[in-house]
C-alpha positions as CSV (number, residue, x, y, z in Angstrom):
1,M,-30.1,-53.4,123.1
2,V,-27.7,-53.8,126.2
3,I,-26.7,-51.2,128.1
4,N,-22.5,-52.8,128.9
5,T,-21.5,-52.1,125.5
6,N,-22.7,-49.3,123.4
7,I,-21.6,-50.6,120.6
8,Q,-22.9,-47.9,117.9
9,A,-21.5,-45.1,120.5
10,L,-18.1,-46.9,120.4
11,K,-18.1,-47.0,116.0
12,T,-19.1,-43.2,115.9
13,S,-16.3,-42.3,118.6
14,S,-13.8,-43.9,116.3
15,F,-15.0,-42.5,113.3
16,L,-14.6,-38.9,115.2
17,S,-11.0,-39.7,116.5
18,V,-9.9,-40.5,113.0
19,N,-11.5,-37.2,111.3
20,T,-10.3,-35.4,114.4
21,A,-7.0,-37.0,113.2
22,N,-7.1,-35.8,109.6
23,L,-8.3,-32.5,110.9
24,A,-5.0,-31.7,112.3
25,K,-3.1,-33.0,109.3
26,S,-4.9,-31.5,107.2
27,L,-4.7,-28.2,109.1
28,S,-0.6,-28.9,109.3
29,R,-0.5,-29.4,105.6
30,L,-2.7,-25.8,105.4
31,S,-0.6,-23.7,107.7
32,S,2.8,-25.6,106.4
33,G,2.4,-25.6,102.8
34,S,4.1,-28.8,103.1
35,K,2.2,-31.8,102.1
36,I,4.5,-34.2,104.1
37,V,4.4,-33.0,107.7
38,T,5.7,-36.4,109.1
39,P,7.7,-38.8,107.3
40,S,4.9,-41.5,108.0
41,D,2.8,-39.3,105.6
42,D,5.1,-40.0,102.7
43,A,8.2,-42.1,103.5
44,A,9.7,-42.8,99.9
45,G,8.2,-39.2,98.7
46,L,10.1,-37.8,101.6
47,A,13.2,-39.6,100.3
48,V,12.9,-38.6,96.7
49,S,12.3,-35.1,97.3
50,T,14.8,-34.8,99.9
51,R,17.8,-35.7,97.0
52,L,15.8,-33.9,94.3
53,A,17.2,-30.8,97.6
54,S,20.2,-32.1,97.5
55,Q,20.6,-32.2,94.0
56,I,18.8,-28.7,93.8
57,A,21.1,-27.1,96.2
58,R,24.7,-28.2,94.4
59,N,23.6,-27.1,91.4
60,E,22.9,-23.9,92.8
61,V,26.9,-24.1,93.7
62,A,27.8,-25.2,90.5
63,S,26.1,-22.2,88.6
64,S,27.9,-19.9,91.3
65,N,31.2,-21.8,90.2
66,V,30.0,-21.1,86.4
67,T,29.1,-17.3,87.2
68,N,32.7,-16.6,88.4
69,A,34.5,-18.1,85.9
70,V,32.4,-15.9,83.3
71,S,33.9,-12.7,85.5
72,F,36.9,-14.2,85.4
73,T,37.4,-14.5,81.5
74,Q,35.6,-11.4,81.3
75,T,38.2,-9.7,83.6
76,Q,40.9,-11.2,81.0
77,E,39.3,-10.3,78.0
78,G,39.1,-6.4,79.1
79,L,42.5,-6.7,80.1
80,L,43.3,-8.0,76.5
81,A,41.3,-5.0,74.5
82,T,43.5,-2.7,76.2
83,I,46.5,-4.2,75.5
84,D,45.2,-4.7,71.8
85,K,45.0,-0.9,71.5
86,A,48.2,-0.5,73.0
87,L,49.8,-3.1,70.7
88,R,48.0,-1.0,67.4
89,R,49.3,2.3,68.9
90,M,53.0,0.6,68.7
91,A,52.2,-0.6,65.6
92,D,51.6,3.3,64.0
93,L,54.9,4.1,66.0
94,S,57.0,1.9,64.3
95,I,55.3,3.2,60.6
96,F,56.0,6.5,62.0
97,S,59.2,5.7,62.5
98,Q,59.9,4.2,59.1
99,D,60.5,7.7,57.3
100,S,63.7,9.2,56.4
101,T,62.5,13.0,57.2
102,K,62.1,12.3,60.5
103,S,65.0,13.5,63.0
104,L,66.8,11.5,65.2
105,S,64.9,13.3,67.9
106,D,61.6,12.9,66.7
107,L,62.4,8.9,66.4
108,G,63.6,9.3,70.3
109,L,60.6,10.6,71.4
110,Y,58.3,8.5,69.0
111,N,60.7,5.3,71.0
112,K,59.9,6.8,74.2
113,E,56.2,6.7,74.0
114,F,57.0,2.6,72.4
115,I,58.5,2.2,75.6
116,E,56.0,3.6,78.1
117,L,53.3,1.0,76.4
118,Q,55.8,-1.4,76.5
119,E,56.0,-0.9,80.1
120,F,51.6,-0.6,80.3
121,I,51.4,-3.8,78.5
122,S,53.9,-5.8,81.3
123,K,52.1,-4.3,84.1
124,S,48.6,-5.5,82.6
125,I,50.2,-9.2,82.2
126,E,50.6,-9.2,86.0
127,Q,47.0,-8.3,86.8
128,K,45.3,-10.8,89.5
129,F,41.7,-11.8,89.5
130,N,41.2,-12.4,93.3
131,G,44.3,-13.0,94.3
132,I,44.5,-15.5,91.3
133,N,46.9,-14.4,88.4
134,L,44.6,-13.7,85.4
135,F,47.6,-14.5,83.0
136,S,49.6,-17.5,83.0
137,S,50.7,-21.1,82.4
138,D,48.3,-22.6,84.8
139,S,44.4,-23.8,83.4
140,L,42.0,-23.4,86.4
141,S,39.5,-26.0,87.1
142,L,36.0,-26.0,88.3
143,A,32.9,-28.0,88.9
144,V,29.8,-27.2,86.6
145,N,27.4,-29.5,87.9
146,E,26.4,-31.7,90.5
147,D,28.2,-34.5,90.1
148,G,31.1,-32.6,90.5
149,S,32.0,-32.8,86.8
150,T,35.1,-30.5,85.9
151,Y,35.7,-27.9,82.9
152,K,39.3,-26.3,82.1
153,L,39.6,-23.2,81.8
154,G,42.3,-23.0,79.2
155,A,45.5,-21.0,80.5
156,V,46.0,-17.7,78.8
157,N,49.8,-17.6,79.5
158,L,50.7,-13.8,78.4
159,N,54.6,-15.1,79.4
160,D,54.8,-16.8,76.3
161,I,57.7,-15.7,73.5
162,K,54.9,-14.6,71.2
163,Y,53.6,-12.4,73.7
164,Q,57.1,-11.2,75.2
165,N,58.7,-10.4,71.9
166,V,57.1,-7.1,72.0
167,L,58.0,-6.5,75.7
168,N,61.5,-6.9,76.0
169,K,63.6,-4.5,77.8
170,P,67.4,-4.5,77.8
171,E,69.3,-7.0,79.1
172,I,73.0,-7.4,79.9
173,F,74.2,-11.1,79.0
174,T,76.1,-13.1,81.7
175,S,79.8,-12.1,82.1
176,P,82.2,-13.9,80.5
177,S,84.5,-13.2,83.6
178,T,82.3,-15.4,85.9
179,S,83.4,-18.9,85.6
180,P,83.0,-21.2,83.3
181,T,81.2,-19.0,81.4
182,T,83.2,-18.4,78.0
183,I,81.9,-16.1,74.7
184,S,83.0,-17.0,71.7
185,V,83.4,-14.3,68.7
186,A,83.5,-15.3,65.3
187,T,83.8,-12.9,62.3
188,D,82.6,-13.4,58.2
189,S,84.2,-11.2,55.9
190,N,82.1,-12.9,53.4
191,T,78.3,-12.7,54.9
192,Q,80.7,-9.6,56.8
193,T,78.4,-10.6,60.2
194,I,79.8,-11.5,63.7
195,T,78.8,-14.4,65.3
196,L,78.8,-15.3,69.1
197,T,78.5,-18.6,70.6
198,V,77.0,-17.7,73.9
199,S,74.9,-19.6,77.5
200,A,71.2,-21.1,76.9
201,D,69.9,-18.4,79.0
202,D,71.7,-15.3,77.0
203,C,70.3,-16.6,74.0
204,K,67.0,-16.7,75.0
205,K,67.3,-12.7,75.8
206,A,68.6,-12.2,72.3
207,V,65.6,-14.0,70.7
208,K,63.3,-11.1,72.3
209,S,65.5,-8.4,71.2
210,D,66.6,-6.3,67.9
211,S,70.2,-5.4,68.5
212,L,72.9,-6.2,70.2
213,T,75.3,-3.7,72.0
214,L,78.8,-4.6,72.3
215,S,81.0,-2.7,74.9
216,N,84.5,-3.3,76.8
217,L,85.9,-5.5,73.9
218,G,89.4,-6.4,74.1
219,L,89.9,-5.1,77.2
220,T,91.2,-7.2,80.4
221,S,91.4,-5.4,83.9
222,G,90.4,-2.1,82.1
223,A,93.2,-2.5,80.0
224,A,94.0,-3.5,76.6
225,S,95.0,-7.6,76.4
226,G,96.1,-10.0,73.8
227,I,96.8,-9.6,70.0
228,N,93.6,-9.3,69.0
229,A,92.7,-6.7,71.4
230,G,92.3,-4.1,68.5
231,R,90.9,-5.7,66.3
232,L,87.9,-6.3,69.4
233,Q,87.8,-3.3,70.5
234,L,86.7,-1.8,66.6
235,M,83.7,-4.3,67.6
236,N,82.0,-2.0,70.1
237,G,79.1,-0.8,69.4
238,T,75.5,-1.4,68.2
239,Y,74.4,-4.4,66.3
240,T,71.4,-5.3,64.7
241,I,70.6,-9.2,65.1
242,K,70.0,-11.2,62.2
243,G,69.7,-14.1,63.3
244,V,69.6,-16.5,66.9
245,N,69.9,-20.4,66.6
246,S,68.7,-21.9,70.2
247,I,69.9,-25.0,69.3
248,N,73.4,-23.9,68.7
249,N,72.8,-21.0,70.8
250,T,74.5,-18.6,68.4
251,I,73.8,-15.1,67.6
252,T,74.8,-13.3,64.6
253,L,75.2,-9.9,64.0
254,D,74.9,-7.5,60.8
255,A,78.5,-6.1,60.9
256,S,78.3,-4.7,57.3
257,G,78.9,-1.1,58.4
258,S,81.8,-2.2,60.2
259,P,86.0,-2.0,59.4
260,S,87.6,-4.6,57.7
261,S,90.0,-4.8,60.0
262,I,87.5,-6.7,62.6
263,Y,87.8,-9.8,60.3
264,G,89.7,-12.5,61.9
265,S,90.3,-15.8,63.7
266,S,87.7,-16.7,66.3
267,V,88.5,-15.1,69.8
268,N,87.2,-17.0,73.5
269,L,86.3,-14.6,76.0
270,V,87.3,-16.3,79.1
271,S,87.3,-15.3,83.1
272,G,89.1,-11.4,83.4
273,T,87.7,-10.2,80.5
274,N,85.6,-7.1,80.6
275,A,83.4,-7.3,77.6
276,E,79.6,-6.4,78.1
277,F,76.5,-7.4,75.7
278,K,73.7,-5.8,75.8
279,T,70.5,-6.5,74.5
280,G,67.7,-4.0,73.0
281,F,64.4,-3.4,71.4
282,D,63.4,-0.4,70.1
283,I,62.2,2.1,67.2
284,T,65.2,4.3,67.0
285,T,66.3,3.6,63.6
286,P,63.9,2.4,60.5
287,E,65.9,-1.0,60.3
288,R,64.6,-1.5,64.2
289,A,61.1,-0.2,63.9
290,Q,60.4,-2.5,60.8
291,S,61.5,-5.4,62.9
292,A,59.9,-4.1,65.6
293,L,56.2,-3.7,63.5
294,T,57.3,-7.2,62.7
295,R,57.0,-8.4,65.9
296,V,54.0,-6.4,67.0
297,K,51.8,-7.4,64.1
298,L,52.4,-11.2,65.1
299,T,51.4,-10.3,69.1
300,I,48.2,-8.8,67.4
301,D,47.3,-11.7,65.7
302,S,47.9,-13.4,68.5
303,I,46.5,-11.6,71.4
304,A,43.0,-11.4,68.3
305,Q,43.3,-15.3,68.7
306,T,43.3,-15.4,72.3
307,R,40.2,-13.2,72.7
308,A,38.1,-15.6,70.3
309,S,39.4,-18.3,72.3
310,L,37.7,-16.6,75.6
311,G,34.6,-15.6,73.3
312,A,33.9,-19.2,73.0
313,V,34.8,-20.1,76.6
314,Q,32.5,-17.6,77.6
315,S,29.8,-18.6,75.2
316,R,30.4,-22.5,76.5
317,L,29.6,-21.3,80.4
318,T,27.1,-19.5,79.9
319,M,25.4,-22.1,78.0
320,T,26.5,-23.9,81.4
321,N,24.6,-21.5,83.2
322,E,21.3,-21.6,81.4
323,Q,21.3,-25.8,81.5
324,L,21.9,-25.1,85.2
325,R,19.2,-23.0,85.5
326,T,16.7,-25.0,83.4
327,T,17.7,-28.3,85.1
328,N,16.9,-26.4,88.8
329,E,13.6,-25.2,87.8
330,N,12.6,-28.4,86.2
331,L,13.6,-30.6,89.7
332,S,11.9,-27.7,92.0
333,A,8.8,-28.3,89.9
334,A,9.0,-32.3,90.4
335,T,9.5,-31.5,94.5
336,S,6.8,-29.6,94.1
337,R,5.0,-32.0,93.1
338,I,6.0,-34.9,96.2
339,T,5.7,-32.2,99.1
340,D,3.9,-29.2,98.3
341,T,-0.2,-28.2,99.8
342,D,-2.6,-28.7,96.8
343,V,-4.3,-25.8,98.2
344,A,-7.4,-26.2,96.5
345,D,-7.5,-30.0,97.6
346,E,-6.6,-30.1,100.7
347,S,-9.6,-26.8,101.8
348,T,-12.3,-29.0,100.1
349,S,-10.8,-31.8,102.4
350,Y,-10.6,-29.9,105.3
351,A,-14.1,-28.8,104.7
352,K,-15.5,-32.1,104.8
353,L,-13.6,-32.9,107.5
354,Q,-15.2,-30.1,109.5
355,I,-18.5,-31.3,108.5
356,L,-17.7,-34.9,109.3
357,I,-16.6,-34.0,112.8
358,Q,-19.4,-31.5,113.6
359,S,-21.8,-34.3,112.4
360,G,-19.9,-37.1,114.4
361,T,-19.9,-35.3,117.5
362,S,-23.8,-35.0,116.8
363,M,-24.2,-38.5,116.7
364,L,-22.2,-39.3,119.6
365,A,-24.5,-37.8,121.7
366,Q,-26.9,-39.4,119.5
367,A,-25.5,-42.8,120.2
368,N,-25.1,-42.1,124.2
369,K,-28.3,-41.7,125.2
370,M,-29.5,-45.5,123.6
371,P,-28.9,-47.2,126.5
372,Q,-31.6,-44.8,128.3
373,Y,-34.1,-46.4,125.8
374,A,-33.4,-50.1,127.3
375,L,-34.2,-48.2,130.9
376,Q,-37.3,-47.1,129.5
377,L,-38.3,-51.1,129.5
378,L,-37.7,-51.5,132.8
379,Q,-40.4,-48.9,134.0
């Protein structure tokens, strides 16, 4: 029994200090809900949980990208649905126009609605989503997971010829008076056709058209000129386009209703001539209405395939979004197991530490009295 060093009091004080620190840590865990209050609590767990939290955040951003892409494709599909409805009405009008009991006035009214629907479709193709063209030749990329892996939204290019075939507006060919442009006019009495050799750009205009109107043929500076002037002037009029050869840039016109005197040798229209060539696409005659119907039906098929493709893309994006949500749920559960406080366990520990501190405080008071017992030996 000694007086200078109270070993029992020191041990009791040490236990009390440890229990007090543990109680403070337990209070912090219960109040914060986090098992890792300081890095020293679980250094490895902190590193893992930090990486998982970062992965969860990146997945949430990727999910936002996917949601935006779904909205983009839904907007595309909605416009395509209205375009499809307009095309079906154009097909109906084409059928109506193939009726010999209809007057020219009736056909003109059908054609007016036909042209308005063309304009409606043309404007629909120009629509945008957040400043981005909905229908263009450019595919769009987006990150669809936390690694930044990208998915390309296929381009829906309604400027492709298979769609534009039903949207053609009258266009004027490049004037042969603009050097070095030369338009060759050839005729064939056997097939009763007129064949034009034009520029590549003018040939593209004809591909989208059903008819071609020739005017001012045989005129130079407003007056008839050359030995072929009379024959060329007889060709002035509107012709149905029988075929277009984009390789040779030739356009074949049906001249079966023209006088036989138009046939002869080939004539080159060069600088100084007044000739004009204007394309057309309408349903003002049963023949053109039939041609228009063929074009509209092909475009309806193309729109249907495009809508089906968009449906597949939307399904893929929806699945991707569901996968991201499921992944984040599992990652959150993993993070929770590392960092979140188990309130039941921690409450039990907190109660135990409270009892130990109370007991330790009482025992420290008793231990501090032990040197007094040594003094009693001196009395």
